[in-house]
C-alpha positions in Angstrom: -83.4 67.6 -70.1 -84.4 66.9 -73.6 -86.1 64.4 -75.7 -86.3 63.1 -79.1 -87.6 60.3 -80.9 -84.7 59.5 -83.2 -83.1 57.1 -85.7 -79.9 55.1 -85.3 -77.6 53.1 -87.1 -77.3 49.2 -86.3 -74.4 47.5 -87.4 -75.6 46.1 -90.2 -76.6 49.5 -91.5 -80.1 49.3 -91.0 -82.1 52.0 -89.2 -83.8 51.4 -85.6 -86.2 53.9 -84.2 -85.7 54.9 -80.5 -86.6 57.2 -77.6 -83.9 59.5 -76.6 -83.4 61.4 -73.4 -80.7 63.6 -72.2 -79.4 64.9 -69.0 -79.6 68.8 -68.4 -76.0 68.6 -67.4 -72.8 66.6 -69.0 -74.8 63.1 -68.6 -71.5 61.6 -69.9 -72.9 58.1 -68.9 -75.3 56.4 -70.7 -78.1 53.9 -70.2 -80.0 51.8 -72.7 -83.2 50.7 -71.7 -85.0 47.5 -72.7 -88.6 47.4 -73.2 -91.4 44.9 -72.1 -93.4 42.5 -74.4 -95.6 45.6 -74.6 -93.3 47.5 -76.9 -91.6 51.0 -76.6 -94.6 52.5 -74.9 -95.0 55.3 -72.5 -93.9 53.5 -69.4 -90.3 52.4 -70.9 -90.2 56.3 -72.3 -90.8 57.4 -68.8 -88.0 55.3 -67.4 -85.9 57.1 -69.9 -86.9 60.0 -68.8 -86.3 59.2 -65.1 -82.6 58.4 -66.1 -82.1 61.6 -67.6 -83.4 63.5 -64.9 -80.8 61.4 -62.7 -78.1 62.7 -64.8 -77.6 59.8 -67.6 -78.2 60.1 -71.0 -80.6 57.1 -71.5 -81.8 55.4 -75.2 -84.6 53.1 -75.4 -84.5 51.1 -79.1 -87.8 50.2 -80.3 -87.0 46.6 -80.4 -90.5 45.7 -82.0 -90.3 48.4 -84.7 -93.3 50.2 -84.7 -95.5 47.6 -83.2 -97.2 48.0 -79.6 -98.9 45.2 -78.1 -103.0 45.9 -76.8 -103.6 42.6 -74.9 -101.3 39.9 -73.7 -101.7 37.7 -76.5 -100.5 40.1 -78.7 -97.6 40.8 -76.4 -96.9 37.4 -76.3 -96.9 37.0 -80.1 -94.7 39.9 -80.5 -92.0 38.5 -78.0 -92.3 34.9 -79.5 -91.5 36.4 -82.7 -88.2 38.5 -81.7 -85.2 37.5 -83.1 -83.4 37.9 -79.3 -79.8 37.4 -80.9 -80.3 39.7 -83.6 -81.6 42.3 -81.0 -78.8 42.1 -79.0 -76.3 42.2 -81.8 -78.0 44.4 -84.0 -80.6 46.8 -81.9 -78.9 46.7 -79.0 -75.3 47.2 -79.7 -76.2 50.1 -82.5 -78.2 51.7 -79.3 -74.7 51.1 -77.2 -72.6 52.5 -79.9 -74.9 55.3 -80.4 -74.9 56.7 -76.9 -70.6 56.2 -77.2 -70.5 58.2 -80.3 -72.7 60.9 -78.5 -69.9 61.2 -75.8 -71.0 58.7 -73.2 -67.5 57.3 -71.7 -69.4 54.4 -70.2 -72.9 52.6 -71.1 -75.1 50.4 -68.9 -77.9 48.1 -70.3 -81.0 47.7 -68.3 -84.6 46.4 -69.0 -87.8 44.6 -67.7 -89.2 41.1 -68.5 -88.3 40.5 -72.2 -85.7 43.5 -71.5 -84.3 42.0 -68.4 -83.8 38.6 -70.5 -82.5 40.8 -73.1 -80.1 42.3 -70.6 -78.5 39.5 -69.6 -77.7 38.3 -73.0 -76.3 41.9 -73.9 -74.1 41.5 -70.6 -73.0 38.0 -71.7 -72.5 38.8 -75.3 -71.4 42.4 -75.7 -68.0 43.2 -74.5 -68.8 47.0 -74.9 -71.3 47.1 -72.2 -70.2 48.1 -68.8 -72.9 47.5 -66.2 -76.1 45.9 -66.6 -79.6 46.2 -64.8 -81.9 42.9 -64.7 -85.5 43.5 -63.4 -87.2 40.2 -64.1 -86.3 38.5 -66.8 -83.9 35.4 -68.0 -83.3 33.8 -71.3 -82.7 30.6 -72.2 -79.1 29.0 -71.8 -78.9 29.0 -75.5 -79.5 32.7 -75.7 -77.2 33.2 -72.8 -75.1 31.7 -70.4 -75.1 33.8 -67.4 -71.8 32.4 -66.7 -70.2 34.3 -69.3 -71.1 37.7 -67.8 -68.0 39.5 -66.8 -69.3 43.1 -66.0 -71.0 44.3 -62.8 -74.5 43.0 -62.7 -77.3 43.5 -60.5 -80.5 41.7 -60.7 -84.3 42.3 -59.3 -86.5 39.7 -58.9 -90.1 38.7 -57.4 -90.8 35.9 -55.0 -94.3 35.1 -56.6 -93.2 35.6 -60.0 -94.3 32.7 -62.4 -92.7 33.8 -65.4 -88.9 34.6 -64.3 -89.3 32.3 -61.2 -87.5 32.4 -58.1 -85.6 29.0 -59.0 -84.8 30.6 -62.2 -83.2 33.8 -60.3 -81.6 31.3 -58.0 -79.8 29.2 -60.9 -78.5 32.7 -62.6 -77.2 33.8 -59.4 -75.5 30.0 -58.9 -74.1 30.1 -62.2 -72.4 33.5 -62.0 -71.0 32.5 -58.7 -69.8 29.4 -59.9 -68.0 31.4 -62.6 -66.1 33.8 -60.2 -68.7 36.4 -60.4 -70.2 38.6 -57.9 -73.9 39.8 -58.8 -75.7 42.1 -56.7 -79.4 40.3 -56.4 -82.5 41.5 -54.8 -85.6 39.6 -54.1 -88.8 41.1 -53.7 -92.2 39.7 -51.7 -93.9 41.1 -55.3 -95.4 39.9 -58.3 -93.8 40.0 -61.6 -93.9 43.8 -63.2 -93.6 45.3 -59.6 -91.9 48.4 -61.0 -94.6 49.0 -63.9 -97.1 52.0 -62.7 -99.3 50.9 -65.4 -100.0 47.4 -64.2 -102.1 47.7 -61.3 -102.7 44.3 -60.9 -98.5 43.9 -60.0 -97.6 47.5 -59.3 -96.1 47.9 -55.8 -94.9 51.5 -55.5 -92.5 50.8 -52.6 -90.9 47.8 -53.8 -90.6 50.0 -57.3 -89.0 52.8 -55.5 -86.6 50.8 -53.6 -85.2 49.1 -56.4 -85.0 52.3 -58.4 -83.2 53.5 -55.4 -80.8 50.6 -55.4 -80.1 50.7 -59.5 -79.1 54.4 -59.1 -76.9 53.5 -56.5 -75.1 50.5 -58.2 -74.9 52.5 -61.7 -73.5 55.2 -59.6 -71.0 52.8 -58.6 -70.2 50.9 -61.7 -70.2 53.7 -64.2 -68.4 56.1 -61.8 -71.5 58.6 -61.6 -74.0 59.9 -64.3 -71.7 63.0 -65.2 -68.5 60.4 -65.5 
């Protein structure tokens, strides 16, 4: 596995910083990893590394362009100031294109919290994305209608989540199924951010590992395997 901080070109010609990890083997399938509202921090980079260790070439774009939140108030301010559609059509689309140019024949998008909401937006709006895995994040309907998703989709939601609520997860599923889609959704008896090992108030190692196993299984099926 090799790791590097890089810059890639967005569709508009601007550069976006990112953290890249390449699998030791072929790594012919790629995963774009989308950050939580804290920014591109060590937790997100560790997820990129885990994907590379599993055989995927993985890339996390810096959606806040160099800014990291030190507390919830700052995180909320950064998220509220993010243009979700610009992030989808420029940063995320550029990240997908970078992985394809690097030799990835198929590319998935996945993310957590804010990144989960952007995963839904990417799945609904970017035809070049091959699969999507959302962790406890759903955007407003004007950002993305889940009924427009036409790719393999997996979601991980928490029953005690007060931000991405069980009702919101149920509505996402209902919208997708009404449109003839078959999302693969899981609901965990846990808190929002149960995957984030730096969140001692929410992290659940058993749920995190179970969801990770399910994520890798799903991506193996949706992308044809890490080396596909």
